[in-house]
PAFI-657409 format. One line per 3 residues: number of its first residue (from 1); their letters; for each residue x, y, z of C-alpha. Coordinates in Angstrom, 2 decimals, m for minus. Each point is the difference from the previous one (the first is absolute). Example, Ala and Ser with C-alpha at 12.3 -4.5 7.8 and 13.67 -1.06 7.14 Angstrom:
<rs>
1	AS	12.30 m4.50 7.80 | 1.37 3.44 m0.66 $
</rs>
This chain:
<rs>
1	MQS	18.15 m10.03 7.66 | m2.27 0.25 3.07 | 0.86 3.65 0.59 $
4	RVA	m0.85 0.91 m3.57 | m3.40 m1.69 0.33 | m0.57 1.73 3.33 $
7	LFT	1.00 3.42 m1.53 | m2.33 m0.72 m2.93 | m2.91 m0.71 2.42 $
10	LLY	0.74 3.13 1.96 | 0.16 2.26 m3.08 | m3.11 m1.55 m1.59 $
13	SFM	m1.94 0.35 3.28 | 1.07 3.59 0.35 | m0.91 0.86 m3.59 $
16	NAL	m3.32 m1.82 0.34 | m0.93 1.79 3.25 | 1.05 3.37 m1.45 $
19	SAT	m2.12 m0.37 m3.21 | m3.06 m1.41 1.91 | 0.17 2.86 2.52 $
22	TLY	0.32 2.61 m2.75 | m2.85 m1.48 m2.00 | m2.18 m0.05 3.15 $
25	LLG	0.75 3.59 0.84 | m0.81 0.95 m3.56 | m3.40 m1.63 0.31 $
28	EVR	0.57 m2.80 m2.54 | m2.61 m2.71 0.18 | 0.74 m2.19 m3.04 $
31	VDV	1.59 m3.31 1.01 | 1.77 m0.39 m3.31 | 2.08 3.09 0.65 $
34	YVS	1.22 m1.47 3.30 | 0.77 m3.37 m1.66 | 1.89 1.72 m2.90 $
37	LNI	2.18 2.04 2.31 | 0.60 m3.07 2.16 | 1.21 m1.90 m3.06 $
40	LAY	2.18 2.95 m1.14 | 1.52 0.19 3.54 | 0.84 m3.71 m0.20 $
43	YIS	1.73 0.30 m3.32 | 1.85 3.18 0.93 | 1.26 m1.65 3.19 $
46	YAI	0.91 m3.14 m1.96 | 1.85 2.02 m2.62 | 1.93 2.01 2.57 $
49	LRP	1.13 m2.82 2.33 | m0.08 m3.11 m2.31 | m0.54 m2.54 2.72 $
52	HTS	1.41 m3.35 m1.15 | m3.16 m2.07 0.06 | m0.21 m2.07 m3.08 $
55	SRR	m2.62 m2.51 1.19 | m2.95 m1.02 m2.14 | m2.39 1.74 2.44 $
58	VRV	1.68 3.36 m0.57 | m0.11 m0.42 m3.86 | m3.77 m0.91 0.25 $
61	LNG	m0.60 2.99 2.27 | 1.76 2.37 m2.43 | m1.96 m1.34 m2.91 $
64	ALI	m3.31 0.26 1.86 | 0.76 3.58 1.19 | 1.00 1.22 m3.40 $
67	ALF	m3.11 m1.57 m1.58 | m2.19 1.66 2.60 | 1.69 3.36 m0.48 $
70	IVI	m0.48 m0.29 m3.74 | m3.70 m0.84 0.42 | m0.51 3.00 2.39 $
73	AGY	1.87 2.44 m2.26 | m1.83 m1.33 m3.12 | m3.38 0.48 1.78 $
76	RVY	0.85 3.56 0.96 | 1.11 0.84 m3.59 | m3.22 m1.61 m1.31 $
79	EVL	m2.03 2.08 2.47 | 1.66 3.26 m1.07 | m0.39 m0.75 m3.71 $
82	TH	m3.69 m0.83 0.29 | m1.02 3.05 1.99 $
</rs>
């Protein structure tokens, strides 16, 4: 179980660093884009490796992250529709 969690952490960190570096090089300045890609990297890493962590903290974290992602995506959709 520890090795899966360590692999998850490594993959998530790599994906997060790659996306942040790419966004920086593209000149992106909006924080919500960085946060959204960070959340997507978390869920992609989680889906690929499925670390066996079924604690209450992980469930709360997953709920908070999906809620935050929905708020950010909803705000972007609203912004596009109103302009």
